[in-house]
Biopython code that builds the backbone (N, CA, C, O; Angstrom):
import numpy as np
from Bio.PDB.StructureBuilder import StructureBuilder

atoms = [
    (1, "MET", "N", (-11.727, 307.457, 82.024)),
    (1, "MET", "CA", (-12.657, 308.163, 82.872)),
    (1, "MET", "C", (-13.988, 307.419, 82.873)),
    (1, "MET", "O", (-14.430, 306.914, 81.841)),
    (2, "THR", "N", (-14.616, 307.357, 84.033)),
    (2, "THR", "CA", (-15.878, 306.643, 84.196)),
    (2, "THR", "C", (-17.042, 307.583, 83.955)),
    (2, "THR", "O", (-17.100, 308.682, 84.507)),
    (3, "ARG", "N", (-17.975, 307.128, 83.114)),
    (3, "ARG", "CA", (-19.188, 307.918, 82.877)),
    (3, "ARG", "C", (-20.124, 307.757, 84.057)),
    (3, "ARG", "O", (-20.042, 306.776, 84.797)),
    (4, "THR", "N", (-20.999, 308.706, 84.229)),
    (4, "THR", "CA", (-22.017, 308.589, 85.264)),
    (4, "THR", "C", (-23.373, 308.453, 84.607)),
    (4, "THR", "O", (-23.581, 308.872, 83.469)),
    (5, "SER", "N", (-24.277, 307.865, 85.339)),
    (5, "SER", "CA", (-25.629, 307.700, 84.828)),
    (5, "SER", "C", (-26.303, 309.049, 84.733)),
    (5, "SER", "O", (-26.244, 309.846, 85.670)),
    (6, "SER", "N", (-26.937, 309.308, 83.617)),
    (6, "SER", "CA", (-27.637, 310.585, 83.471)),
    (6, "SER", "C", (-28.870, 310.640, 84.360)),
    (6, "SER", "O", (-29.361, 311.725, 84.669)),
    (7, "ARG", "N", (-29.382, 309.468, 84.781)),
    (7, "ARG", "CA", (-30.557, 309.452, 85.639)),
    (7, "ARG", "C", (-30.208, 309.822, 87.071)),
    (7, "ARG", "O", (-30.944, 310.576, 87.708)),
    (8, "SER", "N", (-29.085, 309.301, 87.596)),
    (8, "SER", "CA", (-28.784, 309.551, 89.004)),
    (8, "SER", "C", (-27.606, 310.485, 89.193)),
    (8, "SER", "O", (-27.575, 311.257, 90.151)),
    (9, "GLY", "N", (-26.628, 310.426, 88.286)),
    (9, "GLY", "CA", (-25.457, 311.282, 88.412)),
    (9, "GLY", "C", (-24.640, 310.995, 89.650)),
    (9, "GLY", "O", (-23.941, 311.880, 90.143)),
    (10, "CYS", "N", (-24.711, 309.762, 90.172)),
    (10, "CYS", "CA", (-24.054, 309.459, 91.450)),
    (10, "CYS", "C", (-22.561, 309.223, 91.311)),
    (10, "CYS", "O", (-21.865, 309.132, 92.322)),
    (11, "GLY", "N", (-22.047, 309.122, 90.095)),
    (11, "GLY", "CA", (-20.630, 308.889, 89.922)),
    (11, "GLY", "C", (-20.273, 307.418, 89.794)),
    (11, "GLY", "O", (-19.117, 307.088, 89.526)),
    (12, "CYS", "N", (-21.238, 306.531, 89.980)),
    (12, "CYS", "CA", (-20.995, 305.096, 89.837)),
    (12, "CYS", "C", (-20.957, 304.747, 88.354)),
    (12, "CYS", "O", (-21.638, 305.383, 87.550)),
    (13, "PRO", "N", (-20.163, 303.739, 87.989)),
    (13, "PRO", "CA", (-20.213, 303.295, 86.593)),
    (13, "PRO", "C", (-21.611, 302.802, 86.256)),
    (13, "PRO", "O", (-22.319, 302.259, 87.105)),
    (14, "LEU", "N", (-21.989, 302.999, 85.019)),
    (14, "LEU", "CA", (-23.288, 302.510, 84.574)),
    (14, "LEU", "C", (-23.318, 300.991, 84.670)),
    (14, "LEU", "O", (-22.283, 300.352, 84.476)),
    (15, "PRO", "N", (-24.470, 300.391, 84.962)),
    (15, "PRO", "CA", (-24.549, 298.934, 85.074)),
    (15, "PRO", "C", (-24.008, 298.203, 83.854)),
    (15, "PRO", "O", (-23.371, 297.160, 83.998)),
    (16, "GLU", "N", (-24.250, 298.729, 82.647)),
    (16, "GLU", "CA", (-23.764, 298.037, 81.453)),
    (16, "GLU", "C", (-22.236, 298.094, 81.359)),
    (16, "GLU", "O", (-21.630, 297.249, 80.700)),
    (17, "GLU", "N", (-21.603, 299.085, 82.014)),
    (17, "GLU", "CA", (-20.152, 299.139, 82.025)),
    (17, "GLU", "C", (-19.562, 298.106, 82.978)),
    (17, "GLU", "O", (-18.430, 297.662, 82.788)),
    (18, "ARG", "N", (-20.317, 297.726, 83.994)),
    (18, "ARG", "CA", (-19.863, 296.716, 84.935)),
    (18, "ARG", "C", (-20.082, 295.308, 84.390)),
    (18, "ARG", "O", (-19.478, 294.353, 84.881)),
    (19, "GLY", "N", (-20.927, 295.174, 83.394)),
    (19, "GLY", "CA", (-21.233, 293.869, 82.832)),
    (19, "GLY", "C", (-22.425, 293.247, 83.530)),
    (19, "GLY", "O", (-22.700, 293.543, 84.693)),
    (20, "ALA", "N", (-23.117, 292.401, 82.831)),
    (20, "ALA", "CA", (-24.328, 291.797, 83.382)),
    (20, "ALA", "C", (-24.021, 290.596, 84.258)),
    (20, "ALA", "O", (-24.874, 290.168, 85.035)),
    (21, "VAL", "N", (-22.824, 290.046, 84.148)),
    (21, "VAL", "CA", (-22.460, 288.845, 84.886)),
    (21, "VAL", "C", (-21.489, 289.225, 85.989)),
    (21, "VAL", "O", (-20.604, 290.057, 85.787)),
    (22, "VAL", "N", (-21.657, 288.613, 87.159)),
    (22, "VAL", "CA", (-20.763, 288.866, 88.275)),
    (22, "VAL", "C", (-19.403, 288.256, 87.967)),
    (22, "VAL", "O", (-19.323, 287.113, 87.517)),
    (23, "ASP", "N", (-18.345, 289.003, 88.203)),
    (23, "ASP", "CA", (-16.983, 288.527, 88.010)),
    (23, "ASP", "C", (-16.699, 287.427, 89.027)),
    (23, "ASP", "O", (-16.661, 287.690, 90.229)),
    (24, "THR", "N", (-16.499, 286.200, 88.558)),
    (24, "THR", "CA", (-16.315, 285.073, 89.477)),
    (24, "THR", "C", (-15.035, 285.195, 90.287)),
    (24, "THR", "O", (-14.987, 284.728, 91.425)),
    (25, "ALA", "N", (-13.999, 285.808, 89.734)),
    (25, "ALA", "CA", (-12.762, 286.010, 90.494)),
    (25, "ALA", "C", (-13.010, 286.963, 91.661)),
    (25, "ALA", "O", (-12.496, 286.755, 92.760)),
    (26, "PHE", "N", (-13.810, 288.022, 91.413)),
    (26, "PHE", "CA", (-14.143, 288.965, 92.479)),
    (26, "PHE", "C", (-14.921, 288.258, 93.580)),
    (26, "PHE", "O", (-14.632, 288.444, 94.762)),
    (27, "VAL", "N", (-15.906, 287.448, 93.201)),
    (27, "VAL", "CA", (-16.726, 286.737, 94.181)),
    (27, "VAL", "C", (-15.866, 285.769, 94.981)),
    (27, "VAL", "O", (-15.978, 285.715, 96.206)),
    (28, "ALA", "N", (-15.010, 285.005, 94.312)),
    (28, "ALA", "CA", (-14.160, 284.031, 95.005)),
    (28, "ALA", "C", (-13.218, 284.712, 95.985)),
    (28, "ALA", "O", (-13.049, 284.240, 97.110)),
    (29, "ALA", "N", (-12.605, 285.814, 95.573)),
    (29, "ALA", "CA", (-11.689, 286.528, 96.461)),
    (29, "ALA", "C", (-12.430, 287.133, 97.650)),
    (29, "ALA", "O", (-11.944, 287.083, 98.780)),
    (30, "ALA", "N", (-13.600, 287.702, 97.396)),
    (30, "ALA", "CA", (-14.375, 288.311, 98.476)),
    (30, "ALA", "C", (-14.837, 287.264, 99.477)),
    (30, "ALA", "O", (-14.790, 287.495, 100.685)),
    (31, "LEU", "N", (-15.282, 286.118, 98.984)),
    (31, "LEU", "CA", (-15.726, 285.062, 99.888)),
    (31, "LEU", "C", (-14.564, 284.468, 100.668)),
    (31, "LEU", "O", (-14.726, 284.097, 101.831)),
    (32, "ALA", "N", (-13.402, 284.375, 100.049)),
    (32, "ALA", "CA", (-12.227, 283.853, 100.754)),
    (32, "ALA", "C", (-11.826, 284.777, 101.896)),
    (32, "ALA", "O", (-11.413, 284.316, 102.960)),
    (33, "ARG", "N", (-11.950, 286.101, 101.669)),
    (33, "ARG", "CA", (-11.601, 287.065, 102.728)),
    (33, "ARG", "C", (-12.593, 287.016, 103.873)),
    (33, "ARG", "O", (-12.207, 287.113, 105.038)),
    (34, "SER", "N", (-13.861, 286.867, 103.551)),
    (34, "SER", "CA", (-14.878, 286.974, 104.592)),
    (34, "SER", "C", (-15.310, 285.632, 105.155)),
    (34, "SER", "O", (-15.740, 285.548, 106.305)),
    (35, "GLY", "N", (-15.201, 284.597, 104.363)),
    (35, "GLY", "CA", (-15.660, 283.283, 104.798)),
    (35, "GLY", "C", (-17.166, 283.183, 104.901)),
    (35, "GLY", "O", (-17.674, 282.239, 105.507)),
    (36, "SER", "N", (-17.899, 284.128, 104.326)),
    (36, "SER", "CA", (-19.360, 284.117, 104.461)),
    (36, "SER", "C", (-20.004, 283.424, 103.273)),
    (36, "SER", "O", (-19.966, 283.915, 102.146)),
    (37, "VAL", "N", (-20.593, 282.277, 103.551)),
    (37, "VAL", "CA", (-21.352, 281.547, 102.545)),
    (37, "VAL", "C", (-22.594, 281.013, 103.229)),
    (37, "VAL", "O", (-22.503, 280.416, 104.302)),
    (38, "GLU", "N", (-23.743, 281.218, 102.629)),
    (38, "GLU", "CA", (-24.984, 280.702, 103.194)),
    (38, "GLU", "C", (-25.121, 279.228, 102.870)),
    (38, "GLU", "O", (-24.587, 278.747, 101.870)),
    (39, "THR", "N", (-25.835, 278.520, 103.715)),
    (39, "THR", "CA", (-26.037, 277.097, 103.491)),
    (39, "THR", "C", (-26.923, 276.828, 102.283)),
    (39, "THR", "O", (-26.927, 275.708, 101.773)),
    (40, "SER", "N", (-27.663, 277.806, 101.816)),
    (40, "SER", "CA", (-28.529, 277.610, 100.656)),
    (40, "SER", "C", (-27.739, 277.501, 99.364)),
    (40, "SER", "O", (-28.301, 277.144, 98.329)),
    (41, "GLY", "N", (-26.445, 277.802, 99.403)),
    (41, "GLY", "CA", (-25.623, 277.735, 98.203)),
    (41, "GLY", "C", (-25.461, 279.073, 97.520)),
    (41, "GLY", "O", (-24.618, 279.200, 96.632)),
    (42, "THR", "N", (-26.233, 280.076, 97.898)),
    (42, "THR", "CA", (-26.077, 281.410, 97.337)),
    (42, "THR", "C", (-24.927, 282.096, 98.062)),
    (42, "THR", "O", (-24.933, 282.162, 99.291)),
    (43, "PRO", "N", (-23.937, 282.611, 97.329)),
    (43, "PRO", "CA", (-22.782, 283.199, 98.002)),
    (43, "PRO", "C", (-23.121, 284.472, 98.756)),
    (43, "PRO", "O", (-24.039, 285.205, 98.387)),
    (44, "GLY", "N", (-22.374, 284.720, 99.808)),
    (44, "GLY", "CA", (-22.523, 285.942, 100.579)),
    (44, "GLY", "C", (-23.713, 285.912, 101.513)),
    (44, "GLY", "O", (-24.247, 284.851, 101.837)),
    (45, "LEU", "N", (-24.118, 287.096, 101.938)),
    (45, "LEU", "CA", (-25.279, 287.247, 102.795)),
    (45, "LEU", "C", (-26.159, 288.330, 102.207)),
    (45, "LEU", "O", (-25.732, 289.074, 101.325)),
    (46, "SER", "N", (-27.377, 288.421, 102.689)),
    (46, "SER", "CA", (-28.251, 289.456, 102.144)),
    (46, "SER", "C", (-27.873, 290.804, 102.758)),
    (46, "SER", "O", (-27.363, 290.865, 103.877)),
    (47, "LEU", "N", (-28.123, 291.863, 102.029)),
    (47, "LEU", "CA", (-27.853, 293.204, 102.516)),
    (47, "LEU", "C", (-28.613, 293.470, 103.808)),
    (47, "LEU", "O", (-28.135, 294.212, 104.666)),
    (48, "ALA", "N", (-29.784, 292.874, 103.955)),
    (48, "ALA", "CA", (-30.587, 293.055, 105.164)),
    (48, "ALA", "C", (-29.868, 292.515, 106.405)),
    (48, "ALA", "O", (-30.147, 292.960, 107.518)),
    (49, "ASP", "N", (-28.953, 291.567, 106.229)),
    (49, "ASP", "CA", (-28.227, 290.970, 107.347)),
    (49, "ASP", "C", (-26.901, 291.661, 107.650)),
    (49, "ASP", "O", (-26.206, 291.266, 108.586)),
    (50, "LEU", "N", (-26.542, 292.674, 106.885)),
    (50, "LEU", "CA", (-25.300, 293.411, 107.117)),
    (50, "LEU", "C", (-25.460, 294.266, 108.368)),
    (50, "LEU", "O", (-26.373, 295.090, 108.431)),
    (51, "PRO", "N", (-24.588, 294.090, 109.373)),
    (51, "PRO", "CA", (-24.721, 294.866, 110.618)),
    (51, "PRO", "C", (-24.495, 296.364, 110.396)),
    (51, "PRO", "O", (-23.785, 296.763, 109.472)),
    (52, "ILE", "N", (-25.091, 297.165, 111.230)),
    (52, "ILE", "CA", (-24.937, 298.623, 111.161)),
    (52, "ILE", "C", (-23.466, 298.984, 111.357)),
    (52, "ILE", "O", (-22.796, 298.451, 112.242)),
    (53, "GLY", "N", (-22.975, 299.900, 110.515)),
    (53, "GLY", "CA", (-21.597, 300.355, 110.598)),
    (53, "GLY", "C", (-20.599, 299.493, 109.844)),
    (53, "GLY", "O", (-19.412, 299.815, 109.801)),
    (54, "VAL", "N", (-21.058, 298.419, 109.258)),
    (54, "VAL", "CA", (-20.174, 297.498, 108.536)),
    (54, "VAL", "C", (-20.284, 297.764, 107.038)),
    (54, "VAL", "O", (-21.379, 297.952, 106.506)),
    (55, "ARG", "N", (-19.138, 297.778, 106.370)),
    (55, "ARG", "CA", (-19.105, 297.953, 104.915)),
    (55, "ARG", "C", (-19.097, 296.596, 104.233)),
    (55, "ARG", "O", (-18.646, 295.601, 104.800)),
    (56, "GLY", "N", (-19.597, 296.576, 103.023)),
    (56, "GLY", "CA", (-19.588, 295.370, 102.224)),
    (56, "GLY", "C", (-19.522, 295.715, 100.750)),
    (56, "GLY", "O", (-19.638, 296.877, 100.363)),
    (57, "ASN", "N", (-19.334, 294.694, 99.939)),
    (57, "ASN", "CA", (-19.361, 294.844, 98.487)),
    (57, "ASN", "C", (-20.537, 294.043, 97.950)),
    (57, "ASN", "O", (-20.791, 292.917, 98.379)),
    (58, "ILE", "N", (-21.241, 294.638, 97.012)),
    (58, "ILE", "CA", (-22.387, 293.969, 96.415)),
    (58, "ILE", "C", (-21.890, 292.893, 95.461)),
    (58, "ILE", "O", (-21.025, 293.136, 94.620)),
    (59, "LEU", "N", (-22.455, 291.697, 95.611)),
    (59, "LEU", "CA", (-22.117, 290.589, 94.719)),
    (59, "LEU", "C", (-23.097, 290.505, 93.560)),
    (59, "LEU", "O", (-22.687, 290.388, 92.405)),
    (60, "ALA", "N", (-24.391, 290.564, 93.861)),
    (60, "ALA", "CA", (-25.410, 290.415, 92.820)),
    (60, "ALA", "C", (-26.786, 290.705, 93.398)),
    (60, "ALA", "O", (-26.962, 290.797, 94.613)),
    (61, "ILE", "N", (-27.753, 290.848, 92.504)),
    (61, "ILE", "CA", (-29.162, 290.906, 92.877)),
    (61, "ILE", "C", (-29.700, 289.488, 92.689)),
    (61, "ILE", "O", (-29.453, 288.867, 91.655)),
    (62, "ASP", "N", (-30.427, 288.973, 93.672)),
    (62, "ASP", "CA", (-30.975, 287.620, 93.571)),
    (62, "ASP", "C", (-31.773, 287.445, 92.294)),
    (62, "ASP", "O", (-32.467, 288.359, 91.849)),
    (63, "SER", "N", (-31.666, 286.263, 91.711)),
    (63, "SER", "CA", (-32.371, 285.985, 90.459)),
    (63, "SER", "C", (-33.885, 285.894, 90.652)),
    (63, "SER", "O", (-34.641, 286.025, 89.689)),
    (64, "ASP", "N", (-34.329, 285.672, 91.889)),
    (64, "ASP", "CA", (-35.783, 285.591, 92.113)),
    (64, "ASP", "C", (-36.423, 286.961, 92.331)),
    (64, "ASP", "O", (-37.634, 287.047, 92.532)),
    (65, "ALA", "N", (-35.629, 288.032, 92.294)),
    (65, "ALA", "CA", (-36.189, 289.390, 92.392)),
    (65, "ALA", "C", (-36.938, 289.708, 91.096)),
    (65, "ALA", "O", (-36.548, 289.263, 90.017)),
    (66, "SER", "N", (-37.996, 290.467, 91.214)),
    (66, "SER", "CA", (-38.746, 290.833, 90.011)),
    (66, "SER", "C", (-37.856, 291.686, 89.099)),
    (66, "SER", "O", (-36.988, 292.412, 89.583)),
    (67, "PRO", "N", (-38.070, 291.598, 87.790)),
    (67, "PRO", "CA", (-37.262, 292.410, 86.874)),
    (67, "PRO", "C", (-37.353, 293.910, 87.180)),
    (67, "PRO", "O", (-36.363, 294.631, 87.059)),
    (68, "ALA", "N", (-38.531, 294.372, 87.572)),
    (68, "ALA", "CA", (-38.694, 295.798, 87.885)),
    (68, "ALA", "C", (-37.865, 296.187, 89.108)),
    (68, "ALA", "O", (-37.240, 297.247, 89.120)),
    (69, "LEU", "N", (-37.857, 295.330, 90.141)),
    (69, "LEU", "CA", (-37.064, 295.614, 91.336)),
    (69, "LEU", "C", (-35.577, 295.580, 91.014)),
    (69, "LEU", "O", (-34.826, 296.449, 91.456)),
    (70, "GLY", "N", (-35.146, 294.582, 90.247)),
    (70, "GLY", "CA", (-33.740, 294.498, 89.857)),
    (70, "GLY", "C", (-33.289, 295.718, 89.083)),
    (70, "GLY", "O", (-32.198, 296.237, 89.317)),
    (71, "GLN", "N", (-34.122, 296.179, 88.161)),
    (71, "GLN", "CA", (-33.806, 297.369, 87.367)),
    (71, "GLN", "C", (-33.733, 298.606, 88.259)),
    (71, "GLN", "O", (-32.819, 299.420, 88.123)),
    (72, "ARG", "N", (-34.684, 298.744, 89.161)),
    (72, "ARG", "CA", (-34.721, 299.915, 90.043)),
    (72, "ARG", "C", (-33.506, 299.944, 90.965)),
    (72, "ARG", "O", (-32.889, 300.993, 91.150)),
    (73, "LEU", "N", (-33.164, 298.798, 91.542)),
    (73, "LEU", "CA", (-31.993, 298.741, 92.418)),
    (73, "LEU", "C", (-30.720, 299.065, 91.646)),
    (73, "LEU", "O", (-29.842, 299.758, 92.159)),
    (74, "GLY", "N", (-30.617, 298.569, 90.416)),
    (74, "GLY", "CA", (-29.465, 298.896, 89.573)),
    (74, "GLY", "C", (-29.390, 300.380, 89.262)),
    (74, "GLY", "O", (-28.310, 300.969, 89.282)),
    (75, "ASP", "N", (-30.532, 300.983, 88.975)),
    (75, "ASP", "CA", (-30.579, 302.427, 88.700)),
    (75, "ASP", "C", (-30.138, 303.244, 89.914)),
    (75, "ASP", "O", (-29.565, 304.324, 89.770)),
    (76, "LEU", "N", (-30.408, 302.723, 91.101)),
    (76, "LEU", "CA", (-30.042, 303.428, 92.329)),
    (76, "LEU", "C", (-28.575, 303.227, 92.702)),
    (76, "LEU", "O", (-28.086, 303.855, 93.640)),
    (77, "GLY", "N", (-27.862, 302.351, 91.973)),
    (77, "GLY", "CA", (-26.443, 302.140, 92.235)),
    (77, "GLY", "C", (-26.107, 300.814, 92.878)),
    (77, "GLY", "O", (-24.936, 300.550, 93.150)),
    (78, "PHE", "N", (-27.087, 299.976, 93.131)),
    (78, "PHE", "CA", (-26.850, 298.667, 93.735)),
    (78, "PHE", "C", (-26.468, 297.674, 92.640)),
    (78, "PHE", "O", (-27.289, 296.861, 92.217)),
    (79, "VAL", "N", (-25.215, 297.747, 92.184)),
    (79, "VAL", "CA", (-24.701, 296.863, 91.144)),
    (79, "VAL", "C", (-23.466, 296.137, 91.668)),
    (79, "VAL", "O", (-22.802, 296.607, 92.592)),
    (80, "ALA", "N", (-23.169, 294.990, 91.068)),
    (80, "ALA", "CA", (-22.050, 294.158, 91.515)),
    (80, "ALA", "C", (-20.743, 294.949, 91.565)),
    (80, "ALA", "O", (-20.409, 295.691, 90.641)),
    (81, "GLY", "N", (-20.015, 294.770, 92.667)),
    (81, "GLY", "CA", (-18.727, 295.421, 92.849)),
    (81, "GLY", "C", (-18.781, 296.753, 93.568)),
    (81, "GLY", "O", (-17.740, 297.297, 93.937)),
    (82, "THR", "N", (-19.969, 297.288, 93.774)),
    (82, "THR", "CA", (-20.125, 298.583, 94.437)),
    (82, "THR", "C", (-20.078, 298.410, 95.951)),
    (82, "THR", "O", (-20.645, 297.463, 96.496)),
    (83, "GLY", "N", (-19.402, 299.328, 96.620)),
    (83, "GLY", "CA", (-19.349, 299.314, 98.075)),
    (83, "GLY", "C", (-20.647, 299.826, 98.669)),
    (83, "GLY", "O", (-21.290, 300.717, 98.114)),
    (84, "VAL", "N", (-21.028, 299.253, 99.805)),
    (84, "VAL", "CA", (-22.257, 299.652, 100.493)),
    (84, "VAL", "C", (-22.010, 299.558, 101.989)),
    (84, "VAL", "O", (-21.234, 298.720, 102.447)),
    (85, "GLU", "N", (-22.669, 300.417, 102.743)),
    (85, "GLU", "CA", (-22.539, 300.414, 104.202)),
    (85, "GLU", "C", (-23.926, 300.574, 104.824)),
    (85, "GLU", "O", (-24.728, 301.398, 104.384)),
    (86, "ALA", "N", (-24.191, 299.772, 105.853)),
    (86, "ALA", "CA", (-25.421, 299.937, 106.621)),
    (86, "ALA", "C", (-25.181, 301.079, 107.609)),
    (86, "ALA", "O", (-24.290, 300.990, 108.453)),
    (87, "VAL", "N", (-25.969, 302.149, 107.508)),
    (87, "VAL", "CA", (-25.737, 303.362, 108.297)),
    (87, "VAL", "C", (-26.559, 303.385, 109.582)),
    (87, "VAL", "O", (-26.010, 303.549, 110.671)),
    (88, "ARG", "N", (-27.874, 303.220, 109.454)),
    (88, "ARG", "CA", (-28.729, 303.231, 110.653)),
    (88, "ARG", "C", (-30.035, 302.507, 110.365)),
    (88, "ARG", "O", (-30.467, 302.366, 109.221)),
    (89, "ARG", "N", (-30.635, 302.060, 111.444)),
    (89, "ARG", "CA", (-31.870, 301.290, 111.360)),
    (89, "ARG", "C", (-32.988, 302.091, 112.024)),
    (89, "ARG", "O", (-32.747, 302.782, 113.014)),
    (90, "ALA", "N", (-34.195, 302.006, 111.496)),
    (90, "ALA", "CA", (-35.352, 302.667, 112.095)),
    (90, "ALA", "C", (-35.621, 302.056, 113.474)),
    (90, "ALA", "O", (-35.236, 300.914, 113.726)),
    (91, "PRO", "N", (-36.269, 302.794, 114.358)),
    (91, "PRO", "CA", (-36.507, 302.305, 115.721)),
    (91, "PRO", "C", (-37.172, 300.928, 115.792)),
    (91, "PRO", "O", (-36.882, 300.161, 116.710)),
    (92, "LEU", "N", (-38.046, 300.600, 114.861)),
    (92, "LEU", "CA", (-38.693, 299.289, 114.877)),
    (92, "LEU", "C", (-37.961, 298.263, 114.007)),
    (92, "LEU", "O", (-38.458, 297.156, 113.801)),
    (93, "GLY", "N", (-36.785, 298.631, 113.499)),
    (93, "GLY", "CA", (-35.955, 297.696, 112.749)),
    (93, "GLY", "C", (-36.093, 297.727, 111.242)),
    (93, "GLY", "O", (-35.274, 297.129, 110.544)),
    (94, "ASP", "N", (-37.096, 298.400, 110.718)),
    (94, "ASP", "CA", (-37.309, 298.435, 109.282)),
    (94, "ASP", "C", (-37.936, 299.770, 108.926)),
    (94, "ASP", "O", (-38.929, 300.132, 109.559)),
    (95, "PRO", "N", (-37.448, 300.510, 107.989)),
    (95, "PRO", "CA", (-36.371, 300.237, 107.036)),
    (95, "PRO", "C", (-34.984, 300.549, 107.598)),
    (95, "PRO", "O", (-34.836, 300.954, 108.751)),
    (96, "VAL", "N", (-33.968, 300.347, 106.745)),
    (96, "VAL", "CA", (-32.574, 300.607, 107.089)),
    (96, "VAL", "C", (-32.005, 301.585, 106.069)),
    (96, "VAL", "O", (-32.334, 301.522, 104.884)),
    (97, "VAL", "N", (-31.148, 302.491, 106.540)),
    (97, "VAL", "CA", (-30.478, 303.439, 105.655)),
    (97, "VAL", "C", (-29.133, 302.839, 105.253)),
    (97, "VAL", "O", (-28.346, 302.427, 106.105)),
    (98, "TYR", "N", (-28.880, 302.796, 103.944)),
    (98, "TYR", "CA", (-27.622, 302.296, 103.397)),
    (98, "TYR", "C", (-26.919, 303.420, 102.653)),
    (98, "TYR", "O", (-27.570, 304.271, 102.048)),
    (99, "ARG", "N", (-25.597, 303.426, 102.696)),
    (99, "ARG", "CA", (-24.803, 304.407, 101.945)),
    (99, "ARG", "C", (-24.191, 303.683, 100.745)),
    (99, "ARG", "O", (-23.423, 302.733, 100.903)),
    (100, "VAL", "N", (-24.540, 304.142, 99.557)),
    (100, "VAL", "CA", (-24.035, 303.571, 98.308)),
    (100, "VAL", "C", (-23.785, 304.707, 97.333)),
    (100, "VAL", "O", (-24.609, 305.615, 97.222)),
    (101, "CYS", "N", (-22.680, 304.675, 96.634)),
    (101, "CYS", "CA", (-22.330, 305.703, 95.632)),
    (101, "CYS", "C", (-22.313, 307.105, 96.225)),
    (101, "CYS", "O", (-22.607, 308.072, 95.522)),
    (102, "GLY", "N", (-21.978, 307.234, 97.498)),
    (102, "GLY", "CA", (-21.850, 308.547, 98.113)),
    (102, "GLY", "C", (-23.151, 309.174, 98.578)),
    (102, "GLY", "O", (-23.156, 310.344, 98.958)),
    (103, "TYR", "N", (-24.237, 308.449, 98.562)),
    (103, "TYR", "CA", (-25.490, 308.996, 99.082)),
    (103, "TYR", "C", (-26.184, 307.953, 99.947)),
    (103, "TYR", "O", (-25.871, 306.765, 99.870)),
    (104, "ASP", "N", (-27.116, 308.395, 100.760)),
    (104, "ASP", "CA", (-27.853, 307.512, 101.660)),
    (104, "ASP", "C", (-29.220, 307.203, 101.057)),
    (104, "ASP", "O", (-29.902, 308.081, 100.527)),
    (105, "ILE", "N", (-29.598, 305.937, 101.151)),
    (105, "ILE", "CA", (-30.901, 305.507, 100.646)),
    (105, "ILE", "C", (-31.501, 304.513, 101.625)),
    (105, "ILE", "O", (-30.798, 303.693, 102.215)),
    (106, "CYS", "N", (-32.797, 304.600, 101.782)),
    (106, "CYS", "CA", (-33.531, 303.759, 102.724)),
    (106, "CYS", "C", (-34.192, 302.617, 101.958)),
    (106, "CYS", "O", (-34.895, 302.849, 100.975)),
    (107, "LEU", "N", (-33.964, 301.375, 102.412)),
    (107, "LEU", "CA", (-34.603, 300.213, 101.806)),
    (107, "LEU", "C", (-35.339, 299.416, 102.873)),
    (107, "LEU", "O", (-34.876, 299.313, 104.008)),
    (108, "ARG", "N", (-36.454, 298.870, 102.515)),
    (108, "ARG", "CA", (-37.157, 297.953, 103.396)),
    (108, "ARG", "C", (-36.449, 296.608, 103.380)),
    (108, "ARG", "O", (-35.733, 296.285, 102.432)),
    (109, "ARG", "N", (-36.651, 295.827, 104.433)),
    (109, "ARG", "CA", (-35.992, 294.534, 104.566)),
    (109, "ARG", "C", (-36.271, 293.622, 103.366)),
    (109, "ARG", "O", (-35.367, 292.937, 102.888)),
    (110, "ALA", "N", (-37.505, 293.609, 102.882)),
    (110, "ALA", "CA", (-37.862, 292.752, 101.746)),
    (110, "ALA", "C", (-37.032, 293.092, 100.506)),
    (110, "ALA", "O", (-36.650, 292.196, 99.753)),
    (111, "GLN", "N", (-36.752, 294.378, 100.291)),
    (111, "GLN", "CA", (-35.932, 294.785, 99.150)),
    (111, "GLN", "C", (-34.465, 294.443, 99.393)),
    (111, "GLN", "O", (-33.790, 293.930, 98.501)),
    (112, "ALA", "N", (-33.970, 294.728, 100.603)),
    (112, "ALA", "CA", (-32.564, 294.489, 100.933)),
    (112, "ALA", "C", (-32.217, 293.004, 100.918)),
    (112, "ALA", "O", (-31.065, 292.647, 100.673)),
    (113, "GLN", "N", (-33.181, 292.143, 101.172)),
    (113, "GLN", "CA", (-32.927, 290.701, 101.153)),
    (113, "GLN", "C", (-32.634, 290.189, 99.745)),
    (113, "GLN", "O", (-32.083, 289.098, 99.597)),
    (114, "LYS", "N", (-32.979, 290.932, 98.732)),
    (114, "LYS", "CA", (-32.723, 290.522, 97.337)),
    (114, "LYS", "C", (-31.313, 290.882, 96.878)),
    (114, "LYS", "O", (-30.904, 290.485, 95.787)),
    (115, "ILE", "N", (-30.563, 291.626, 97.691)),
    (115, "ILE", "CA", (-29.220, 292.058, 97.326)),
    (115, "ILE", "C", (-28.211, 291.212, 98.080)),
    (115, "ILE", "O", (-28.235, 291.170, 99.310)),
    (116, "ARG", "N", (-27.316, 290.532, 97.353)),
    (116, "ARG", "CA", (-26.288, 289.684, 97.972)),
    (116, "ARG", "C", (-25.014, 290.503, 98.136)),
    (116, "ARG", "O", (-24.568, 291.158, 97.194)),
    (117, "VAL", "N", (-24.432, 290.467, 99.323)),
    (117, "VAL", "CA", (-23.213, 291.212, 99.617)),
    (117, "VAL", "C", (-22.201, 290.307, 100.309)),
    (117, "VAL", "O", (-22.533, 289.227, 100.797)),
    (118, "VAL", "N", (-20.968, 290.776, 100.337)),
    (118, "VAL", "CA", (-19.933, 290.146, 101.145)),
    (118, "VAL", "C", (-19.441, 291.211, 102.102)),
    (118, "VAL", "O", (-19.133, 292.331, 101.695)),
    (119, "SER", "N", (-19.367, 290.859, 103.374)),
    (119, "SER", "CA", (-18.951, 291.803, 104.410)),
    (119, "SER", "C", (-17.459, 292.037, 104.338)),
    (119, "SER", "O", (-16.682, 291.101, 104.147)),
    (120, "LEU", "N", (-17.056, 293.300, 104.494)),
    (120, "LEU", "CA", (-15.639, 293.655, 104.490)),
    (120, "LEU", "C", (-15.113, 293.921, 105.883)),
    (120, "LEU", "O", (-13.985, 294.392, 106.035)),
    (121, "GLY", "N", (-15.884, 293.638, 106.878)),
    (121, "GLY", "CA", (-15.372, 293.813, 108.232)),
    (121, "GLY", "C", (-16.388, 294.331, 109.125)),
    (121, "GLY", "O", (-16.122, 294.538, 110.309)),
]
sb = StructureBuilder()
sb.init_structure("model")
sb.init_model(0)
sb.init_chain("A")
sb.init_seg("    ")
for serial, (resi, resn, name, xyz) in enumerate(atoms, 1):
    if name == "N":
        sb.init_residue(resn, " ", resi, " ")
    sb.init_atom(name, np.array(xyz, "f"), 0.0, 1.0, " ", f" {name:<3s}", serial, name[0])
structure = sb.get_structure()
């Protein structure tokens, strides 16, 4: 049985249960299915680039994100292996509502760009 975070209670496994390192087999399989690789060498695409209505799996939080932002995103459920969907965009394009761990959360583009995902369709 999977424990839930006492802070959010969202039902997602705690970040420490998922491990601090991204599973390379998961990343390789996800990239092979989607074919999405950025020219910068960082796998996947940023969450900010995920089209509305499309689901994806989180690969990692960019290493250049501040430790506080990385911790906060992890607390909210944005951890490697978690499914995420872009739900709707504000009229001026920013922020965007994402569905993760069964709830909707709004992120600004600058925050969403720090999250690497692979599109599932």
